N, CA, C and O atoms as a CHARMM CRD file, in Angstrom:
* protein
*
  400
    1    1 MET  N    126.27100 102.86700  90.01700 PROA 1      0.00000
    2    1 MET  CA   125.67600 102.62100  88.72800 PROA 1      0.00000
    3    1 MET  C    124.16500 102.52000  88.90900 PROA 1      0.00000
    4    1 MET  O    123.68000 101.83400  89.80900 PROA 1      0.00000
    5    2 GLU  N    123.43300 103.20800  88.04800 PROA 2      0.00000
    6    2 GLU  CA   121.97900 103.11800  88.04200 PROA 2      0.00000
    7    2 GLU  C    121.51900 102.62500  86.68000 PROA 2      0.00000
    8    2 GLU  O    122.04500 103.03800  85.64800 PROA 2      0.00000
    9    3 ILE  N    120.53800 101.74300  86.68700 PROA 3      0.00000
   10    3 ILE  CA   120.02700 101.10700  85.48100 PROA 3      0.00000
   11    3 ILE  C    118.51600 101.32100  85.42300 PROA 3      0.00000
   12    3 ILE  O    117.83800 101.26200  86.44900 PROA 3      0.00000
   13    4 THR  N    117.99700 101.56500  84.24100 PROA 4      0.00000
   14    4 THR  CA   116.55600 101.70300  84.05700 PROA 4      0.00000
   15    4 THR  C    116.00900 100.40900  83.47100 PROA 4      0.00000
   16    4 THR  O    116.52300  99.89000  82.48100 PROA 4      0.00000
   17    5 VAL  N    114.95800  99.89900  84.10000 PROA 5      0.00000
   18    5 VAL  CA   114.33500  98.65000  83.65400 PROA 5      0.00000
   19    5 VAL  C    112.86400  98.89600  83.31500 PROA 5      0.00000
   20    5 VAL  O    112.23900  99.83000  83.81800 PROA 5      0.00000
   21    6 THR  N    112.33400  98.03600  82.45200 PROA 6      0.00000
   22    6 THR  CA   110.93300  98.15100  82.04900 PROA 6      0.00000
   23    6 THR  C    110.02900  97.21400  82.83600 PROA 6      0.00000
   24    6 THR  O    108.80900  97.37700  82.84000 PROA 6      0.00000
   25    7 GLU  N    110.62700  96.23600  83.50000 PROA 7      0.00000
   26    7 GLU  CA   109.87400  95.27700  84.30400 PROA 7      0.00000
   27    7 GLU  C    110.81600  94.69700  85.35100 PROA 7      0.00000
   28    7 GLU  O    112.03200  94.67500  85.15800 PROA 7      0.00000
   29    8 PHE  N    110.25300  94.23100  86.45300 PROA 8      0.00000
   30    8 PHE  CA   111.06500  93.65000  87.51800 PROA 8      0.00000
   31    8 PHE  C    110.18900  92.76200  88.38000 PROA 8      0.00000
   32    8 PHE  O    108.96200  92.86300  88.36100 PROA 8      0.00000
   33    9 CYS  N    110.83400  91.89800  89.12800 PROA 9      0.00000
   34    9 CYS  CA   110.16200  91.08800  90.14100 PROA 9      0.00000
   35    9 CYS  C    110.57200  91.61800  91.50800 PROA 9      0.00000
   36    9 CYS  O    111.59400  92.29100  91.64400 PROA 9      0.00000
   37   10 PHE  N    109.77500  91.31200  92.50700 PROA 10     0.00000
   38   10 PHE  CA   110.08500  91.70500  93.87800 PROA 10     0.00000
   39   10 PHE  C    109.34700  90.75800  94.80800 PROA 10     0.00000
   40   10 PHE  O    108.52100  89.95900  94.36700 PROA 10     0.00000
   41   11 ASN  N    109.64600  90.85200  96.08400 PROA 11     0.00000
   42   11 ASN  CA   108.98300  90.00200  97.07500 PROA 11     0.00000
   43   11 ASN  C    107.70900  90.68400  97.56100 PROA 11     0.00000
   44   11 ASN  O    107.72200  91.84800  97.96300 PROA 11     0.00000
   45   12 ASN  N    106.60400  89.93200  97.51400 PROA 12     0.00000
   46   12 ASN  CA   105.33800  90.47900  97.99600 PROA 12     0.00000
   47   12 ASN  C    105.32400  90.47300  99.53100 PROA 12     0.00000
   48   12 ASN  O    106.26700  89.96500 100.13700 PROA 12     0.00000
   49   13 PRO  N    104.29300  91.01700 100.17500 PROA 13     0.00000
   50   13 PRO  CA   104.27300  91.07900 101.63700 PROA 13     0.00000
   51   13 PRO  C    104.44500  89.73000 102.33200 PROA 13     0.00000
   52   13 PRO  O    104.97800  89.67000 103.44000 PROA 13     0.00000
   53   14 ALA  N    103.99900  88.64900 101.69500 PROA 14     0.00000
   54   14 ALA  CA   104.12900  87.31400 102.29600 PROA 14     0.00000
   55   14 ALA  C    105.47600  86.66300 101.99000 PROA 14     0.00000
   56   14 ALA  O    105.76800  85.57800 102.49400 PROA 14     0.00000
   57   15 GLY  N    106.29900  87.31600 101.16700 PROA 15     0.00000
   58   15 GLY  CA   107.60500  86.76300 100.82000 PROA 15     0.00000
   59   15 GLY  C    107.63300  86.01300  99.50300 PROA 15     0.00000
   60   15 GLY  O    108.68000  85.49700  99.11000 PROA 15     0.00000
   61   16 GLY  N    106.49800  85.94200  98.81100 PROA 16     0.00000
   62   16 GLY  CA   106.44100  85.27500  97.51100 PROA 16     0.00000
   63   16 GLY  C    106.81400  86.22400  96.38900 PROA 16     0.00000
   64   16 GLY  O    107.13900  87.38800  96.62600 PROA 16     0.00000
   65   17 THR  N    106.76600  85.72100  95.17500 PROA 17     0.00000
   66   17 THR  CA   107.13800  86.51100  94.00500 PROA 17     0.00000
   67   17 THR  C    105.99300  87.40200  93.55000 PROA 17     0.00000
   68   17 THR  O    104.83800  86.97900  93.50500 PROA 17     0.00000
   69   18 ALA  N    106.32900  88.63600  93.21400 PROA 18     0.00000
   70   18 ALA  CA   105.39900  89.56600  92.58400 PROA 18     0.00000
   71   18 ALA  C    106.10100  90.14700  91.35700 PROA 18     0.00000
   72   18 ALA  O    107.32500  90.27500  91.33800 PROA 18     0.00000
   73   19 ILE  N    105.33100  90.49200  90.34700 PROA 19     0.00000
   74   19 ILE  CA   105.88800  91.04300  89.11400 PROA 19     0.00000
   75   19 ILE  C    105.31600  92.44000  88.90600 PROA 19     0.00000
   76   19 ILE  O    104.13600  92.68100  89.15900 PROA 19     0.00000
   77   20 SER  N    106.15500  93.34800  88.44600 PROA 20     0.00000
   78   20 SER  CA   105.75500  94.74700  88.32300 PROA 20     0.00000
   79   20 SER  C    104.59200  94.98000  87.37000 PROA 20     0.00000
   80   20 SER  O    103.94400  96.02300  87.45100 PROA 20     0.00000
   81   21 ASP  N    104.30700  94.04300  86.46900 PROA 21     0.00000
   82   21 ASP  CA   103.17000  94.22800  85.56200 PROA 21     0.00000
   83   21 ASP  C    101.84100  93.81700  86.20000 PROA 21     0.00000
   84   21 ASP  O    100.79100  93.94300  85.57100 PROA 21     0.00000
   85   22 GLY  N    101.87900  93.33100  87.42900 PROA 22     0.00000
   86   22 GLY  CA   100.67000  92.96500  88.15400 PROA 22     0.00000
   87   22 GLY  C    100.14200  91.57800  87.85100 PROA 22     0.00000
   88   22 GLY  O     99.04800  91.22700  88.29100 PROA 22     0.00000
   89   23 SER  N    100.89800  90.78000  87.10800 PROA 23     0.00000
   90   23 SER  CA   100.38600  89.47900  86.66800 PROA 23     0.00000
   91   23 SER  C    100.38800  88.40000  87.75100 PROA 23     0.00000
   92   23 SER  O     99.86800  87.30800  87.52300 PROA 23     0.00000
   93   24 PHE  N    100.96100  88.68000  88.92100 PROA 24     0.00000
   94   24 PHE  CA   100.94600  87.70200  90.01300 PROA 24     0.00000
   95   24 PHE  C    100.01700  88.15700  91.13000 PROA 24     0.00000
   96   24 PHE  O    100.34300  88.01800  92.30900 PROA 24     0.00000
   97   25 ASN  N     98.86500  88.69800  90.76300 PROA 25     0.00000
   98   25 ASN  CA    97.84200  89.10100  91.71900 PROA 25     0.00000
   99   25 ASN  C     98.31900  90.21200  92.65200 PROA 25     0.00000
  100   25 ASN  O     98.01500  90.21800  93.84400 PROA 25     0.00000
  101   26 ASN  N     99.06900  91.14700  92.08500 PROA 26     0.00000
  102   26 ASN  CA    99.50000  92.32100  92.83500 PROA 26     0.00000
  103   26 ASN  C     99.20200  93.55200  91.98600 PROA 26     0.00000
  104   26 ASN  O     98.97000  93.44700  90.78100 PROA 26     0.00000
  105   27 GLU  N     99.21100  94.70500  92.62000 PROA 27     0.00000
  106   27 GLU  CA    98.98200  95.94500  91.87500 PROA 27     0.00000
  107   27 GLU  C    100.17700  96.22700  90.97100 PROA 27     0.00000
  108   27 GLU  O    101.32400  96.11200  91.40200 PROA 27     0.00000
  109   28 ALA  N     99.91400  96.59500  89.72500 PROA 28     0.00000
  110   28 ALA  CA   100.98600  96.87800  88.76200 PROA 28     0.00000
  111   28 ALA  C    101.72900  98.16100  89.13500 PROA 28     0.00000
  112   28 ALA  O    101.14600  99.09600  89.68400 PROA 28     0.00000
  113   29 TYR  N    103.01900  98.18500  88.82500 PROA 29     0.00000
  114   29 TYR  CA   103.82000  99.39600  89.01200 PROA 29     0.00000
  115   29 TYR  C    103.29600 100.44900  88.03200 PROA 29     0.00000
  116   29 TYR  O    103.20100 100.16300  86.83800 PROA 29     0.00000
  117   30 PRO  N    102.95600 101.64600  88.48900 PROA 30     0.00000
  118   30 PRO  CA   102.26100 102.60800  87.62800 PROA 30     0.00000
  119   30 PRO  C    103.13800 103.34700  86.61400 PROA 30     0.00000
  120   30 PRO  O    102.61300 104.03600  85.74000 PROA 30     0.00000
  121   31 GLN  N    104.44500 103.21700  86.71300 PROA 31     0.00000
  122   31 GLN  CA   105.34000 103.91800  85.78800 PROA 31     0.00000
  123   31 GLN  C    105.80800 102.97800  84.67800 PROA 31     0.00000
  124   31 GLN  O    105.76900 101.75900  84.84200 PROA 31     0.00000
  125   32 ARG  N    106.24800 103.53800  83.55200 PROA 32     0.00000
  126   32 ARG  CA   106.73000 102.71500  82.43200 PROA 32     0.00000
  127   32 ARG  C    108.10300 102.12400  82.71300 PROA 32     0.00000
  128   32 ARG  O    108.43100 101.04700  82.21500 PROA 32     0.00000
  129   33 THR  N    108.91400 102.82500  83.51400 PROA 33     0.00000
  130   33 THR  CA   110.25500 102.34300  83.85000 PROA 33     0.00000
  131   33 THR  C    110.53400 102.57800  85.32500 PROA 33     0.00000
  132   33 THR  O    109.85400 103.35800  85.99200 PROA 33     0.00000
  133   34 ALA  N    111.55300 101.88000  85.81700 PROA 34     0.00000
  134   34 ALA  CA   112.02000 102.05900  87.19600 PROA 34     0.00000
  135   34 ALA  C    113.54300 102.10400  87.16800 PROA 34     0.00000
  136   34 ALA  O    114.17200 101.43800  86.34600 PROA 34     0.00000
  137   35 THR  N    114.12400 102.87600  88.05000 PROA 35     0.00000
  138   35 THR  CA   115.57700 102.98300  88.13100 PROA 35     0.00000
  139   35 THR  C    116.05900 102.19500  89.33800 PROA 35     0.00000
  140   35 THR  O    115.56300 102.37300  90.45100 PROA 35     0.00000
  141   36 VAL  N    117.03300 101.32100  89.10500 PROA 36     0.00000
  142   36 VAL  CA   117.56300 100.46100  90.15800 PROA 36     0.00000
  143   36 VAL  C    119.08200 100.55600  90.20300 PROA 36     0.00000
  144   36 VAL  O    119.72900 100.91300  89.21800 PROA 36     0.00000
  145   37 THR  N    119.62800 100.23200  91.35500 PROA 37     0.00000
  146   37 THR  CA   121.07100 100.11800  91.53400 PROA 37     0.00000
  147   37 THR  C    121.39700  98.64200  91.68000 PROA 37     0.00000
  148   37 THR  O    120.95600  98.01100  92.64000 PROA 37     0.00000
  149   38 PRO  N    122.16600  98.06800  90.74000 PROA 38     0.00000
  150   38 PRO  CA   122.48300  96.64100  90.84800 PROA 38     0.00000
  151   38 PRO  C    123.41400  96.36100  92.02200 PROA 38     0.00000
  152   38 PRO  O    124.32100  97.14200  92.30900 PROA 38     0.00000
  153   39 ILE  N    123.17700  95.22800  92.70400 PROA 39     0.00000
  154   39 ILE  CA   124.05500  94.82400  93.80000 PROA 39     0.00000
  155   39 ILE  C    124.67600  93.45600  93.54600 PROA 39     0.00000
  156   39 ILE  O    125.65100  93.08500  94.20100 PROA 39     0.00000
  157   40 LYS  N    124.11500  92.69800  92.59000 PROA 40     0.00000
  158   40 LYS  CA   124.65500  91.37900  92.27500 PROA 40     0.00000
  159   40 LYS  C    124.20000  90.98800  90.87700 PROA 40     0.00000
  160   40 LYS  O    123.10700  91.35400  90.44400 PROA 40     0.00000
  161   41 GLY  N    125.04700  90.24400  90.17700 PROA 41     0.00000
  162   41 GLY  CA   124.68900  89.75300  88.85600 PROA 41     0.00000
  163   41 GLY  C    125.36800  88.43700  88.56600 PROA 41     0.00000
  164   41 GLY  O    126.43300  88.15400  89.11600 PROA 41     0.00000
  165   42 TRP  N    124.76700  87.62100  87.70600 PROA 42     0.00000
  166   42 TRP  CA   125.34300  86.33900  87.31900 PROA 42     0.00000
  167   42 TRP  C    124.73000  85.90200  85.99800 PROA 42     0.00000
  168   42 TRP  O    123.67200  86.38800  85.59700 PROA 42     0.00000
  169   43 HSD  N    125.40700  84.97900  85.32800 PROA 43     0.00000
  170   43 HSD  CA   124.87900  84.43400  84.08500 PROA 43     0.00000
  171   43 HSD  C    124.18800  83.11500  84.38100 PROA 43     0.00000
  172   43 HSD  O    124.77400  82.21700  84.98500 PROA 43     0.00000
  173   44 ASP  N    122.95800  83.00800  83.95700 PROA 44     0.00000
  174   44 ASP  CA   122.16300  81.79500  84.09600 PROA 44     0.00000
  175   44 ASP  C    122.09000  81.16900  82.70800 PROA 44     0.00000
  176   44 ASP  O    121.59000  81.79600  81.77500 PROA 44     0.00000
  177   45 TYR  N    122.58000  79.95100  82.56100 PROA 45     0.00000
  178   45 TYR  CA   122.66000  79.35000  81.23200 PROA 45     0.00000
  179   45 TYR  C    121.29200  79.15800  80.58200 PROA 45     0.00000
  180   45 TYR  O    121.21400  78.99300  79.36500 PROA 45     0.00000
  181   46 GLU  N    120.22700  79.17500  81.35400 PROA 46     0.00000
  182   46 GLU  CA   118.88500  79.04500  80.78500 PROA 46     0.00000
  183   46 GLU  C    118.21500  80.38800  80.53200 PROA 46     0.00000
  184   46 GLU  O    117.39100  80.51000  79.62500 PROA 46     0.00000
  185   47 CYS  N    118.56200  81.39400  81.32600 PROA 47     0.00000
  186   47 CYS  CA   117.83800  82.67200  81.27800 PROA 47     0.00000
  187   47 CYS  C    118.69400  83.86700  80.88700 PROA 47     0.00000
  188   47 CYS  O    118.18000  84.98400  80.83200 PROA 47     0.00000
  189   48 GLY  N    119.96000  83.67800  80.61800 PROA 48     0.00000
  190   48 GLY  CA   120.82300  84.81300  80.32000 PROA 48     0.00000
  191   48 GLY  C    121.28600  85.50800  81.58900 PROA 48     0.00000
  192   48 GLY  O    121.33700  84.90100  82.65900 PROA 48     0.00000
  193   49 TRP  N    121.62100  86.77300  81.46500 PROA 49     0.00000
  194   49 TRP  CA   122.12000  87.54100  82.61000 PROA 49     0.00000
  195   49 TRP  C    120.97200  87.94200  83.51600 PROA 49     0.00000
  196   49 TRP  O    119.94200  88.43800  83.06000 PROA 49     0.00000
  197   50 ARG  N    121.16900  87.71900  84.81600 PROA 50     0.00000
  198   50 ARG  CA   120.17400  88.05700  85.83400 PROA 50     0.00000
  199   50 ARG  C    120.83500  88.93400  86.88400 PROA 50     0.00000
  200   50 ARG  O    122.03500  88.82500  87.13800 PROA 50     0.00000
  201   51 PHE  N    120.04400  89.80000  87.48600 PROA 51     0.00000
  202   51 PHE  CA   120.58800  90.77700  88.42700 PROA 51     0.00000
  203   51 PHE  C    119.64100  90.98800  89.60500 PROA 51     0.00000
  204   51 PHE  O    118.42800  90.80200  89.50600 PROA 51     0.00000
  205   52 ILE  N    120.24000  91.38100  90.71300 PROA 52     0.00000
  206   52 ILE  CA   119.50100  91.80700  91.89900 PROA 52     0.00000
  207   52 ILE  C    119.89500  93.25300  92.13800 PROA 52     0.00000
  208   52 ILE  O    121.06300  93.61600  92.00400 PROA 52     0.00000
  209   53 GLY  N    118.92400  94.07100  92.49000 PROA 53     0.00000
  210   53 GLY  CA   119.21800  95.46700  92.74500 PROA 53     0.00000
  211   53 GLY  C    118.33100  96.03300  93.83500 PROA 53     0.00000
  212   53 GLY  O    117.50500  95.33900  94.42600 PROA 53     0.00000
  213   54 THR  N    118.53000  97.31000  94.07900 PROA 54     0.00000
  214   54 THR  CA   117.70900  98.05300  95.03100 PROA 54     0.00000
  215   54 THR  C    117.16200  99.29100  94.32700 PROA 54     0.00000
  216   54 THR  O    117.67500  99.70400  93.28700 PROA 54     0.00000
  217   55 SER  N    116.14100  99.86200  94.89000 PROA 55     0.00000
  218   55 SER  CA   115.51500 101.03700  94.29300 PROA 55     0.00000
  219   55 SER  C    116.48700 102.20800  94.24200 PROA 55     0.00000
  220   55 SER  O    117.23600 102.45900  95.18700 PROA 55     0.00000
  221   56 ALA  N    116.45900 102.91800  93.11600 PROA 56     0.00000
  222   56 ALA  CA   117.25700 104.12900  92.97800 PROA 56     0.00000
  223   56 ALA  C    116.36200 105.31800  92.63300 PROA 56     0.00000
  224   56 ALA  O    116.85700 106.37300  92.23700 PROA 56     0.00000
  225   57 ASP  N    115.05300 105.15200  92.78100 PROA 57     0.00000
  226   57 ASP  CA   114.17300 106.29600  92.55400 PROA 57     0.00000
  227   57 ASP  C    113.03000 106.30300  93.56400 PROA 57     0.00000
  228   57 ASP  O    112.57100 105.24500  93.99500 PROA 57     0.00000
  229   58 PRO  N    112.57400 107.48500  93.93900 PROA 58     0.00000
  230   58 PRO  CA   111.55900 107.60800  94.98700 PROA 58     0.00000
  231   58 PRO  C    110.23100 106.93100  94.64900 PROA 58     0.00000
  232   58 PRO  O    109.56400 106.41400  95.54500 PROA 58     0.00000
  233   59 GLN  N    109.83600 106.92300  93.38200 PROA 59     0.00000
  234   59 GLN  CA   108.57000 106.28800  93.00600 PROA 59     0.00000
  235   59 GLN  C    108.62800 104.78200  93.21700 PROA 59     0.00000
  236   59 GLN  O    107.67000 104.18000  93.70200 PROA 59     0.00000
  237   60 LEU  N    109.74900 104.17600  92.85300 PROA 60     0.00000
  238   60 LEU  CA   109.90400 102.73700  93.06400 PROA 60     0.00000
  239   60 LEU  C    109.96200 102.42300  94.55400 PROA 60     0.00000
  240   60 LEU  O    109.36400 101.44700  95.00800 PROA 60     0.00000
  241   61 THR  N    110.67500 103.23900  95.30900 PROA 61     0.00000
  242   61 THR  CA   110.75200 103.03000  96.75500 PROA 61     0.00000
  243   61 THR  C    109.35600 103.07400  97.38200 PROA 61     0.00000
  244   61 THR  O    109.01500 102.22000  98.20000 PROA 61     0.00000
  245   62 ALA  N    108.56000 104.05600  97.00200 PROA 62     0.00000
  246   62 ALA  CA   107.20000 104.17500  97.54000 PROA 62     0.00000
  247   62 ALA  C    106.34500 102.97300  97.14100 PROA 62     0.00000
  248   62 ALA  O    105.55900 102.47600  97.94800 PROA 62     0.00000
  249   63 TYR  N    106.49500 102.50400  95.90100 PROA 63     0.00000
  250   63 TYR  CA   105.74200 101.33800  95.43600 PROA 63     0.00000
  251   63 TYR  C    106.11500 100.10200  96.24200 PROA 63     0.00000
  252   63 TYR  O    105.23800  99.35400  96.67400 PROA 63     0.00000
  253   64 LEU  N    107.41600  99.88200  96.44900 PROA 64     0.00000
  254   64 LEU  CA   107.86100  98.71100  97.21100 PROA 64     0.00000
  255   64 LEU  C    107.40900  98.79200  98.66400 PROA 64     0.00000
  256   64 LEU  O    107.04700  97.77500  99.25600 PROA 64     0.00000
  257   65 GLU  N    107.42500  99.98300  99.24100 PROA 65     0.00000
  258   65 GLU  CA   106.94800 100.14300 100.61800 PROA 65     0.00000
  259   65 GLU  C    105.45800  99.81800 100.72000 PROA 65     0.00000
  260   65 GLU  O    105.01600  99.24900 101.71900 PROA 65     0.00000
  261   66 ALA  N    104.69000 100.17200  99.70400 PROA 66     0.00000
  262   66 ALA  CA   103.24200  99.95400  99.73200 PROA 66     0.00000
  263   66 ALA  C    102.83400  98.53500  99.35000 PROA 66     0.00000
  264   66 ALA  O    101.82200  98.03100  99.83700 PROA 66     0.00000
  265   67 HSD  N    103.61900  97.88200  98.47300 PROA 67     0.00000
  266   67 HSD  CA   103.17300  96.60500  97.90700 PROA 67     0.00000
  267   67 HSD  C    104.15100  95.45400  98.09000 PROA 67     0.00000
  268   67 HSD  O    103.85100  94.31600  97.72800 PROA 67     0.00000
  269   68 GLY  N    105.32000  95.74500  98.65100 PROA 68     0.00000
  270   68 GLY  CA   106.33300  94.70900  98.78600 PROA 68     0.00000
  271   68 GLY  C    106.49600  94.20700 100.21000 PROA 68     0.00000
  272   68 GLY  O    105.74600  94.57500 101.11400 PROA 68     0.00000
  273   69 HSD  N    107.48200  93.36900 100.38000 PROA 69     0.00000
  274   69 HSD  CA   107.81300  92.78500 101.68100 PROA 69     0.00000
  275   69 HSD  C    108.27000  93.88900 102.63100 PROA 69     0.00000
  276   69 HSD  O    108.87100  94.87400 102.20200 PROA 69     0.00000
  277   70 ALA  N    107.98800  93.72400 103.90000 PROA 70     0.00000
  278   70 ALA  CA   108.30100  94.76100 104.89000 PROA 70     0.00000
  279   70 ALA  C    109.79600  95.02900 105.02900 PROA 70     0.00000
  280   70 ALA  O    110.19300  96.16800 105.27400 PROA 70     0.00000
  281   71 THR  N    110.63100  94.00600 104.87800 PROA 71     0.00000
  282   71 THR  CA   112.06800  94.20400 105.08400 PROA 71     0.00000
  283   71 THR  C    112.91900  93.87500 103.86500 PROA 71     0.00000
  284   71 THR  O    114.01100  94.42500 103.72200 PROA 71     0.00000
  285   72 ASP  N    112.46000  93.00500 102.99100 PROA 72     0.00000
  286   72 ASP  CA   113.24500  92.62100 101.81100 PROA 72     0.00000
  287   72 ASP  C    112.75100  93.40900 100.60400 PROA 72     0.00000
  288   72 ASP  O    111.76900  93.03400  99.96400 PROA 72     0.00000
  289   73 ARG  N    113.43600  94.49400 100.30400 PROA 73     0.00000
  290   73 ARG  CA   113.00300  95.40800  99.24700 PROA 73     0.00000
  291   73 ARG  C    113.84900  95.27700  97.98000 PROA 73     0.00000
  292   73 ARG  O    113.93400  96.21200  97.18400 PROA 73     0.00000
  293   74 ARG  N    114.47200  94.11300  97.80000 PROA 74     0.00000
  294   74 ARG  CA   115.27500  93.91200  96.58500 PROA 74     0.00000
  295   74 ARG  C    114.36400  93.80600  95.36500 PROA 74     0.00000
  296   74 ARG  O    113.19900  93.42000  95.46600 PROA 74     0.00000
  297   75 VAL  N    114.92700  94.16000  94.20900 PROA 75     0.00000
  298   75 VAL  CA   114.24900  93.95000  92.93300 PROA 75     0.00000
  299   75 VAL  C    115.11200  93.02100  92.09200 PROA 75     0.00000
  300   75 VAL  O    116.33900  93.04300  92.18600 PROA 75     0.00000
  301   76 PHE  N    114.46900  92.21400  91.27800 PROA 76     0.00000
  302   76 PHE  CA   115.14100  91.20900  90.46500 PROA 76     0.00000
  303   76 PHE  C    114.80700  91.49200  89.00400 PROA 76     0.00000
  304   76 PHE  O    113.64800  91.72300  88.66000 PROA 76     0.00000
  305   77 PHE  N    115.82800  91.47200  88.14600 PROA 77     0.00000
  306   77 PHE  CA   115.58800  91.74700  86.73100 PROA 77     0.00000
  307   77 PHE  C    116.60500  90.99700  85.88700 PROA 77     0.00000
  308   77 PHE  O    117.64200  90.55600  86.38200 PROA 77     0.00000
  309   78 SER  N    116.29200  90.86200  84.61600 PROA 78     0.00000
  310   78 SER  CA   117.18900  90.16100  83.70200 PROA 78     0.00000
  311   78 SER  C    117.62800  91.10700  82.59200 PROA 78     0.00000
  312   78 SER  O    117.16400  92.24300  82.49800 PROA 78     0.00000
  313   79 GLU  N    118.52900  90.61100  81.75900 PROA 79     0.00000
  314   79 GLU  CA   118.99700  91.41600  80.63100 PROA 79     0.00000
  315   79 GLU  C    117.84600  91.81400  79.70800 PROA 79     0.00000
  316   79 GLU  O    117.94000  92.81900  79.00400 PROA 79     0.00000
  317   80 PHE  N    116.77200  91.04600  79.70400 PROA 80     0.00000
  318   80 PHE  CA   115.64200  91.31700  78.82200 PROA 80     0.00000
  319   80 PHE  C    114.73100  92.41500  79.36000 PROA 80     0.00000
  320   80 PHE  O    113.83100  92.87400  78.65700 PROA 80     0.00000
  321   81 ASP  N    114.95800  92.83700  80.59600 PROA 81     0.00000
  322   81 ASP  CA   114.15400  93.88800  81.21800 PROA 81     0.00000
  323   81 ASP  C    114.79400  95.26600  81.11000 PROA 81     0.00000
  324   81 ASP  O    114.21300  96.25000  81.56800 PROA 81     0.00000
  325   82 LEU  N    115.97200  95.35300  80.51800 PROA 82     0.00000
  326   82 LEU  CA   116.67700  96.62500  80.43000 PROA 82     0.00000
  327   82 LEU  C    115.96100  97.57400  79.47900 PROA 82     0.00000
  328   82 LEU  O    115.57800  97.18100  78.37600 PROA 82     0.00000
  329   83 ALA  N    115.77900  98.82200  79.90200 PROA 83     0.00000
  330   83 ALA  CA   115.17000  99.82600  79.03200 PROA 83     0.00000
  331   83 ALA  C    116.12700 100.19300  77.90300 PROA 83     0.00000
  332   83 ALA  O    115.68500 100.53100  76.80500 PROA 83     0.00000
  333   84 ASP  N    117.41700 100.13000  78.15500 PROA 84     0.00000
  334   84 ASP  CA   118.44500 100.44000  77.15800 PROA 84     0.00000
  335   84 ASP  C    119.42900  99.27700  77.10900 PROA 84     0.00000
  336   84 ASP  O    120.18600  99.06000  78.05400 PROA 84     0.00000
  337   85 ARG  N    119.41700  98.54200  76.02200 PROA 85     0.00000
  338   85 ARG  CA   120.28400  97.35800  75.89900 PROA 85     0.00000
  339   85 ARG  C    121.76800  97.70300  76.00400 PROA 85     0.00000
  340   85 ARG  O    122.58300  96.82200  76.27900 PROA 85     0.00000
  341   86 ARG  N    122.12900  98.95400  75.79100 PROA 86     0.00000
  342   86 ARG  CA   123.53700  99.34900  75.92500 PROA 86     0.00000
  343   86 ARG  C    124.02400  99.25100  77.36600 PROA 86     0.00000
  344   86 ARG  O    125.22900  99.27000  77.61400 PROA 86     0.00000
  345   87 ASP  N    123.10600  99.14900  78.30800 PROA 87     0.00000
  346   87 ASP  CA   123.49000  98.98500  79.71400 PROA 87     0.00000
  347   87 ASP  C    123.99600  97.58300  80.02200 PROA 87     0.00000
  348   87 ASP  O    124.61400  97.36600  81.06400 PROA 87     0.00000
  349   88 LEU  N    123.74400  96.62700  79.13000 PROA 88     0.00000
  350   88 LEU  CA   124.12900  95.24700  79.41900 PROA 88     0.00000
  351   88 LEU  C    125.63800  95.08300  79.55200 PROA 88     0.00000
  352   88 LEU  O    126.09200  94.37000  80.44700 PROA 88     0.00000
  353   89 GLY  N    126.42100  95.71200  78.70000 PROA 89     0.00000
  354   89 GLY  CA   127.88200  95.58900  78.77700 PROA 89     0.00000
  355   89 GLY  C    128.42300  96.00300  80.13600 PROA 89     0.00000
  356   89 GLY  O    129.13700  95.22200  80.76600 PROA 89     0.00000
  357   90 PRO  N    128.10800  97.20900  80.61200 PROA 90     0.00000
  358   90 PRO  CA   128.56800  97.60600  81.94200 PROA 90     0.00000
  359   90 PRO  C    128.04200  96.70500  83.06100 PROA 90     0.00000
  360   90 PRO  O    128.73900  96.47700  84.05000 PROA 90     0.00000
  361   91 LEU  N    126.81900  96.19100  82.91400 PROA 91     0.00000
  362   91 LEU  CA   126.28100  95.27500  83.92200 PROA 91     0.00000
  363   91 LEU  C    127.05600  93.96000  83.94900 PROA 91     0.00000
  364   91 LEU  O    127.31700  93.41700  85.02300 PROA 91     0.00000
  365   92 ILE  N    127.42400  93.44500  82.77900 PROA 92     0.00000
  366   92 ILE  CA   128.22100  92.21800  82.72300 PROA 92     0.00000
  367   92 ILE  C    129.58000  92.45800  83.35800 PROA 92     0.00000
  368   92 ILE  O    130.06700  91.61900  84.11600 PROA 92     0.00000
  369   93 ASP  N    130.20100  93.60100  83.05600 PROA 93     0.00000
  370   93 ASP  CA   131.48200  93.93600  83.69400 PROA 93     0.00000
  371   93 ASP  C    131.32300  93.98400  85.20600 PROA 93     0.00000
  372   93 ASP  O    132.15900  93.45200  85.93700 PROA 93     0.00000
  373   94 PHE  N    130.26400  94.61300  85.67400 PROA 94     0.00000
  374   94 PHE  CA   129.98600  94.68300  87.11000 PROA 94     0.00000
  375   94 PHE  C    129.86300  93.27900  87.69700 PROA 94     0.00000
  376   94 PHE  O    130.47000  92.97800  88.72400 PROA 94     0.00000
  377   95 ALA  N    129.08100  92.42600  87.04800 PROA 95     0.00000
  378   95 ALA  CA   128.86300  91.06500  87.55600 PROA 95     0.00000
  379   95 ALA  C    130.15700  90.26400  87.57400 PROA 95     0.00000
  380   95 ALA  O    130.40300  89.49900  88.50700 PROA 95     0.00000
  381   96 ASN  N    130.98200  90.43500  86.55400 PROA 96     0.00000
  382   96 ASN  CA   132.22800  89.67100  86.46600 PROA 96     0.00000
  383   96 ASN  C    133.29100  90.13600  87.44800 PROA 96     0.00000
  384   96 ASN  O    134.23900  89.40000  87.72100 PROA 96     0.00000
  385   97 HSD  N    133.15100  91.34000  87.98400 PROA 97     0.00000
  386   97 HSD  CA   134.15800  91.86300  88.91100 PROA 97     0.00000
  387   97 HSD  C    133.69100  91.88600  90.35800 PROA 97     0.00000
  388   97 HSD  O    134.35300  92.47800  91.21000 PROA 97     0.00000
  389   98 GLN  N    132.56800  91.25700  90.64600 PROA 98     0.00000
  390   98 GLN  CA   132.09000  91.17800  92.02500 PROA 98     0.00000
  391   98 GLN  C    133.06900  90.37700  92.86900 PROA 98     0.00000
  392   98 GLN  O    133.55900  89.33000  92.44500 PROA 98     0.00000
  393   99 GLY  N    133.34000  90.86000  94.02700 PROA 99     0.00000
  394   99 GLY  CA   134.16700  90.10500  94.96700 PROA 99     0.00000
  395   99 GLY  C    135.64800  90.10700  94.64800 PROA 99     0.00000
  396   99 GLY  O    136.41100  89.36000  95.26100 PROA 99     0.00000
  397  100 GLN  N    136.06900  90.92800  93.70400 PROA 100    0.00000
  398  100 GLN  CA   137.50200  90.97900  93.38700 PROA 100    0.00000
  399  100 GLN  C    138.16600  92.10000  94.13000 PROA 100    0.00000
  400  100 GLN  O    139.37300  92.30100  93.99300 PROA 100    0.00000
C-alpha cells in the first residue's frame, strides 16, 4: 500500500524531530506531496490516527538521505496529513490488522 501525504515528520541528523515544511530549522521538502508506505498505525485519543512509514518515491528518499538521520529513515504522519482523505479507511484497516 502506498499513501500520498502533504506533510510529514522525520528524524533529523541528530535524531531529533524535523518537519517537512521546514519549521523545525531544517530545509523544507521541495515537493507538494510525498509517497510513503505505511508500516505501523494506531489511534491516539488526542491526535487521531497516526502512522509510521517509509519512503515510496525516489524524491523523498533523496531528501531523507540529504537531510535526515543516517540510519533511521522513517517518516511519521497523521490522518490530517493525507493528500486524499479516502485513504484513511484502508489505513485504519491496515492498522487494525497489524500482527494478526
